[in-house]
N, CA, C and O atoms as a printed pandas DataFrame, in Angstrom:
     atom_number atom_name residue_name chain_id  residue_number  x_coord  y_coord  z_coord
0              1         N          MET        A               1   14.919   41.228   -5.272
1              2        CA          MET        A               1   14.436   40.198   -4.761
2              3         C          MET        A               1   13.406   40.353   -3.488
3              4         O          MET        A               1   13.812   40.451   -2.330
4              5         N          ARG        A               2   12.221   40.360   -3.805
5              6        CA          ARG        A               2   10.946   40.761   -2.657
6              7         C          ARG        A               2   10.071   39.579   -2.499
7              8         O          ARG        A               2    9.886   38.572   -3.183
8              9         N          LEU        A               3    9.627   39.982   -1.470
9             10        CA          LEU        A               3    9.012   38.542   -0.403
10            11         C          LEU        A               3    7.458   38.291   -1.479
11            12         O          LEU        A               3    7.046   37.139   -1.612
12            13         N          ASN        A               4    6.657   39.557   -2.229
13            14        CA          ASN        A               4    5.441   39.248   -2.503
14            15         C          ASN        A               4    6.009   39.081   -4.007
15            16         O          ASN        A               4    5.009   39.273   -4.699
16            17         N          THR        A               5    7.162   38.806   -4.925
17            18        CA          THR        A               5    7.924   37.772   -5.829
18            19         C          THR        A               5    7.933   36.742   -6.058
19            20         O          THR        A               5    7.788   36.133   -7.118
20            21         N          ILE        A               6    8.168   36.339   -4.733
21            22        CA          ILE        A               6    8.418   34.493   -4.593
22            23         C          ILE        A               6    7.437   33.860   -5.109
23            24         O          ILE        A               6    6.272   34.200   -4.900
24            25         N          LYS        A               7    7.780   32.818   -5.880
25            26        CA          LYS        A               7    6.989   31.410   -5.898
26            27         C          LYS        A               7    7.728   29.886   -5.704
27            28         O          LYS        A               7    8.885   29.568   -5.980
28            29         N          PRO        A               8    6.523   28.984   -5.072
29            30        CA          PRO        A               8    6.796   28.399   -4.803
30            31         C          PRO        A               8    7.646   27.418   -5.872
31            32         O          PRO        A               8    7.001   27.459   -6.920
32            33         N          ASN        A               9    8.848   26.534   -6.056
33            34        CA          ASN        A               9    9.566   25.824   -7.436
34            35         C          ASN        A               9    8.642   24.657   -7.717
35            36         O          ASN        A               9    8.458   23.588   -7.136
36            37         N          PRO        A              10    8.464   24.848   -8.087
37            38        CA          PRO        A              10    7.099   23.373   -9.329
38            39         C          PRO        A              10    7.560   22.293   -9.222
39            40         O          PRO        A              10    6.733   21.394   -9.376
40            41         N          LYS        A              11    9.057   21.834   -8.917
41            42        CA          LYS        A              11    9.581   20.966   -9.150
42            43         C          LYS        A              11    9.780   19.970   -7.515
43            44         O          LYS        A              11    9.867   18.769   -7.257
44            45         N          ARG        A              12    9.785   21.226   -6.713
45            46        CA          ARG        A              12    9.481   20.566   -5.164
46            47         C          ARG        A              12    8.489   20.363   -5.008
47            48         O          ARG        A              12    8.752   19.379   -4.316
48            49         N          THR        A              13    6.879   20.388   -5.004
49            50        CA          THR        A              13    5.709   19.856   -4.893
50            51         C          THR        A              13    5.852   18.218   -5.392
51            52         O          THR        A              13    6.441   17.905   -6.426
52            53         N          ARG        A              14    5.248   17.301   -4.526
53            54        CA          ARG        A              14    4.772   16.146   -4.595
54            55         C          ARG        A              14    3.679   16.201   -4.469
55            56         O          ARG        A              14    3.051   17.105   -3.918
56            57         N          ASN        A              15    3.116   14.879   -5.145
57            58        CA          ASN        A              15    2.081   14.798   -4.812
58            59         C          ASN        A              15    1.368   13.705   -3.793
59            60         O          ASN        A              15    1.989   12.655   -3.627
60            61         N          LYS        A              16   -0.241   13.923   -2.908
61            62        CA          LYS        A              16   -0.140   13.466   -2.096
62            63         C          LYS        A              16   -0.460   12.116   -1.982
63            64         O          LYS        A              16   -1.048   11.619   -2.942
64            65         N          LYS        A              17   -0.087   11.083   -0.579
65            66        CA          LYS        A              17    0.042    9.961   -0.583
66            67         C          LYS        A              17   -1.517    9.029   -0.389
67            68         O          LYS        A              17   -2.080    9.281    0.676
68            69         N          ARG        A              18   -1.931    8.442   -0.910
69            70        CA          ARG        A              18   -3.487    8.240   -0.953
70            71         C          ARG        A              18   -3.539    6.972   -0.838
71            72         O          ARG        A              18   -3.419    6.068   -1.665
72            73         N          VAL        A              19   -3.837    6.989    0.884
73            74        CA          VAL        A              19   -3.693    5.183    1.199
74            75         C          VAL        A              19   -5.049    4.532    1.514
75            76         O          VAL        A              19   -6.115    5.105    1.736
76            77         N          GLY        A              20   -4.802    3.300    1.490
77            78        CA          GLY        A              20   -6.471    2.469    1.902
78            79         C          GLY        A              20   -6.924    1.957    0.385
79            80         O          GLY        A              20   -7.635    0.954    0.447
80            81         N          ARG        A              21   -6.659    2.437   -0.976
81            82        CA          ARG        A              21   -6.840    2.668   -2.233
82            83         C          ARG        A              21   -6.484    1.314   -3.112
83            84         O          ARG        A              21   -6.378    1.257   -4.337
84            85         N          GLY        A              22   -6.369    0.518   -2.406
85            86        CA          GLY        A              22   -6.347   -1.091   -3.568
86            87         C          GLY        A              22   -4.569   -1.253   -3.159
87            88         O          GLY        A              22   -3.731   -0.418   -2.818
88            89         N          SER        A              23   -4.508   -2.656   -3.372
89            90        CA          SER        A              23   -3.181   -2.844   -3.017
90            91         C          SER        A              23   -2.223   -2.663   -4.372
91            92         O          SER        A              23   -0.992   -2.645   -4.357
92            93         N          GLY        A              24   -3.051   -2.537   -5.506
93            94        CA          GLY        A              24   -1.802   -1.963   -6.816
94            95         C          GLY        A              24   -1.232   -0.757   -6.079
95            96         O          GLY        A              24   -0.017   -0.744   -5.878
96            97         N          SER        A              25   -2.052    0.347   -5.618
97            98        CA          SER        A              25   -1.172    1.449   -5.157
98            99         C          SER        A              25   -0.135    1.315   -4.469
99           100         O          SER        A              25    0.715    2.193   -4.324
100          101         N          GLY        A              26   -0.098   -0.112   -3.843
101          102        CA          GLY        A              26    1.641   -0.092   -3.357
102          103         C          GLY        A              26    0.740    0.757   -1.435
103          104         O          GLY        A              26    1.234    0.486   -0.341
104          105         N          TYR        A              27   -0.222    1.465   -1.558
105          106        CA          TYR        A              27   -0.287    1.364   -0.313
106          107         C          TYR        A              27   -1.895    1.119    0.645
107          108         O          TYR        A              27   -2.472    1.796    1.496
108          109         N          GLY        A              28   -2.216   -0.330   -0.094
109          110        CA          GLY        A              28   -3.457   -1.036    0.677
110          111         C          GLY        A              28   -3.668   -1.239    1.917
111          112         O          GLY        A              28   -3.248   -0.640    2.907
112          113         N          LYS        A              29   -4.400   -2.193    1.797
113          114        CA          LYS        A              29   -4.772   -3.008    3.184
114          115         C          LYS        A              29   -4.284   -2.613    4.697
115          116         O          LYS        A              29   -5.070   -2.625    5.644
116          117         N          THR        A              30   -2.913   -2.265    4.821
117          118        CA          THR        A              30   -2.541   -1.904    6.257
118          119         C          THR        A              30   -2.401   -0.277    5.648
119          120         O          THR        A              30   -2.680    0.467    6.589
120          121         N          SER        A              31   -2.193    0.228    4.875
121          122        CA          SER        A              31   -1.846    1.690    4.621
122          123         C          SER        A              31   -0.271    2.419    5.493
123          124         O          SER        A              31    0.000    3.476    6.064
124          125         N          GLY        A              32    0.515    1.028    5.137
125          126        CA          GLY        A              32    1.835    1.895    5.848
126          127         C          GLY        A              32    1.785    1.668    6.760
127          128         O          GLY        A              32    2.812    2.049    7.320
128          129         N          ARG        A              33    0.970    1.088    7.563
129          130        CA          ARG        A              33    1.350    1.384    9.050
130          131         C          ARG        A              33    1.557   -0.059    9.653
131          132         O          ARG        A              33    0.883   -0.229   10.669
132          133         N          GLY        A              34    2.315   -1.125    9.277
133          134        CA          GLY        A              34    1.921   -2.570    9.708
134          135         C          GLY        A              34    0.988   -2.745    9.943
135          136         O          GLY        A              34   -0.060   -2.152    9.688
136          137         N          HIS        A              35    1.311   -3.939   10.685
137          138        CA          HIS        A              35    0.553   -4.951   11.014
138          139         C          HIS        A              35   -0.158   -4.881   12.688
139          140         O          HIS        A              35   -1.364   -5.013   12.896
140          141         N          LYS        A              36    0.860   -4.652   13.749
141          142        CA          LYS        A              36   -0.070   -5.010   15.047
142          143         C          LYS        A              36    0.531   -3.618   15.680
143          144         O          LYS        A              36    1.597   -3.275   15.168
144          145         N          GLY        A              37    0.014   -2.757   16.716
145          146        CA          GLY        A              37    0.759   -2.257   17.665
146          147         C          GLY        A              37    0.166   -0.924   18.008
147          148         O          GLY        A              37   -0.955   -0.771   17.523
148          149         N          MET        A              38    0.590    0.015   18.669
149          150        CA          MET        A              38   -0.040    1.072   18.851
150          151         C          MET        A              38   -0.030    1.718   17.996
151          152         O          MET        A              38   -1.114    2.290   17.886
152          153         N          LYS        A              39    1.116    2.146   16.755
153          154        CA          LYS        A              39    0.789    3.288   15.730
154          155         C          LYS        A              39   -0.248    3.092   14.818
155          156         O          LYS        A              39   -0.934    4.002   14.353
156          157         N          SER        A              40   -0.404    1.479   14.469
157          158        CA          SER        A              40   -1.282    0.845   13.488
158          159         C          SER        A              40   -2.576    0.854   14.122
159          160         O          SER        A              40   -3.371    0.350   13.328
160          161         N          ARG        A              41   -3.236    1.247   15.347
161          162        CA          ARG        A              41   -4.702    1.263   15.213
162          163         C          ARG        A              41   -5.300    2.868   15.067
163          164         O          ARG        A              41   -4.719    3.953   15.093
164          165         N          SER        A              42   -6.562    2.537   14.923
165          166        CA          SER        A              42   -7.292    4.005   15.134
166          167         C          SER        A              42   -6.900    5.113   16.182
167          168         O          SER        A              42   -6.851    4.794   17.370
168          169         N          GLY        A              43   -6.635    6.326   15.812
169          170        CA          GLY        A              43   -6.273    6.600   17.261
170          171         C          GLY        A              43   -5.444    6.716   18.650
171          172         O          GLY        A              43   -5.551    7.256   19.751
172          173         N          GLY        A              44   -4.417    5.756   17.820
173          174        CA          GLY        A              44   -3.456    5.101   18.294
174          175         C          GLY        A              44   -1.637    5.860   18.410
175          176         O          GLY        A              44   -0.516    5.737   17.916
176          177         N          LYS        A              45   -2.553    6.814   19.633
177          178        CA          LYS        A              45   -1.036    7.952   20.290
178          179         C          LYS        A              45   -0.778    7.539   20.816
179          180         O          LYS        A              45   -1.566    7.043   21.621
180          181         N          VAL        A              46    1.358    7.184   20.967
181          182        CA          VAL        A              46    1.859    6.687   22.201
182          183         C          VAL        A              46    1.853    8.008   23.268
183          184         O          VAL        A              46    2.390    8.960   22.701
184          185         N          ARG        A              47    1.534    8.256   24.254
185          186        CA          ARG        A              47    2.027    9.181   25.194
186          187         C          ARG        A              47    3.266    9.680   25.146
187          188         O          ARG        A              47    4.119    9.054   24.517
188          189         N          ILE        A              48    3.660   11.137   25.928
189          190        CA          ILE        A              48    4.653   11.717   25.678
190          191         C          ILE        A              48    5.346   10.642   26.971
191          192         O          ILE        A              48    4.742   10.082   27.887
192          193         N          GLY        A              49    6.892   10.615   26.619
193          194        CA          GLY        A              49    7.813    9.775   27.384
194          195         C          GLY        A              49    7.633    8.662   27.546
195          196         O          GLY        A              49    8.350    8.036   28.326
196          197         N          PHE        A              50    6.556    8.033   26.819
197          198        CA          PHE        A              50    6.620    6.523   26.806
198          199         C          PHE        A              50    7.584    6.034   25.908
199          200         O          PHE        A              50    7.717    6.349   24.726
200          201         N          GLU        A              51    8.444    4.996   26.768
201          202        CA          GLU        A              51    9.423    3.959   26.392
202          203         C          GLU        A              51    9.415    2.709   25.947
203          204         O          GLU        A              51   10.345    1.903   25.914
204          205         N          GLY        A              52    7.620    2.521   25.396
205          206        CA          GLY        A              52    7.213    0.313   25.148
206          207         C          GLY        A              52    7.525   -0.184   26.257
207          208         O          GLY        A              52    8.111   -1.261   26.142
208          209         N          GLY        A              53    7.324    0.271   27.596
209          210        CA          GLY        A              53    7.702   -0.265   28.840
210          211         C          GLY        A              53    8.739   -0.473   29.891
211          212         O          GLY        A              53    8.698   -0.775   31.083
212          213         N          GLN        A              54    9.967   -0.125   28.773
213          214        CA          GLN        A              54   10.741    0.517   29.401
214          215         C          GLN        A              54   10.666    1.838   30.649
215          216         O          GLN        A              54   10.017    2.862   30.436
216          217         N          MET        A              55   11.387    1.622   31.858
217          218        CA          MET        A              55   11.246    2.486   32.730
218          219         C          MET        A              55   11.951    3.901   31.833
219          220         O          MET        A              55   13.085    4.040   31.375
220          221         N          PRO        A              56   10.594    4.962   31.816
221          222        CA          PRO        A              56   11.380    6.272   31.279
222          223         C          PRO        A              56   12.542    7.384   31.732
223          224         O          PRO        A              56   12.853    7.485   32.919
224          225         N          LEU        A              57   13.001    7.998   30.966
225          226        CA          LEU        A              57   13.898    9.340   31.165
226          227         C          LEU        A              57   13.653    9.986   32.812
227          228         O          LEU        A              57   14.360   10.321   33.763
228          229         N          GLN        A              58   12.216    9.918   32.473
229          230        CA          GLN        A              58   12.062   11.258   34.046
230          231         C          GLN        A              58   12.075   10.490   34.975
231          232         O          GLN        A              58   12.271   11.013   36.072
232          233         N          LYS        A              59   11.891    9.075   34.940
233          234        CA          LYS        A              59   11.536    7.975   35.989
234          235         C          LYS        A              59   13.263    7.769   36.936
235          236         O          LYS        A              59   13.579    7.951   38.112
236          237         N          ARG        A              60   14.246    7.191   35.371
237          238        CA          ARG        A              60   15.375    6.894   35.768
238          239         C          ARG        A              60   16.840    7.603   36.303
239          240         O          ARG        A              60   17.838    7.063   36.781
240          241         N          VAL        A              61   16.397    9.753   35.879
241          242        CA          VAL        A              61   16.929   10.431   36.252
242          243         C          VAL        A              61   16.808   10.552   38.176
243          244         O          VAL        A              61   15.723   10.109   38.555
244          245         N          PRO        A              62   17.573   10.978   39.157
245          246        CA          PRO        A              62   17.345   10.888   40.666
246          247         C          PRO        A              62   16.464   12.169   40.712
247          248         O          PRO        A              62   16.495   12.828   39.672
248          249         N          LYS        A              63   15.828   12.559   41.532
249          250        CA          LYS        A              63   14.594   13.343   41.889
250          251         C          LYS        A              63   15.955   14.464   42.534
251          252         O          LYS        A              63   17.007   14.037   43.011
252          253         N          TYR        A              64   15.587   15.951   42.389
253          254        CA          TYR        A              64   16.669   17.099   43.411
254          255         C          TYR        A              64   15.583   18.552   42.989
255          256         O          TYR        A              64   14.848   18.762   42.024
256          257         N          GLY        A              65   15.844   19.180   43.948
257          258        CA          GLY        A              65   15.257   20.570   43.890
258          259         C          GLY        A              65   13.837   20.547   44.864
259          260         O          GLY        A              65   13.158   21.566   44.990
């Protein structure tokens, strides 16, 4: 077996999920994002370390050094 002879498994490849293309597709309307909240908005990314209003771990542990 050589690296240049390896081929991808044809059974393993999946079709792309096309979202927002009608309710009959199963991924229409909200496109699998739910209704409200940060991750449902466009450009809605939660910043690193954000825990939904709970005091983040970084601030809960005591300072040292």
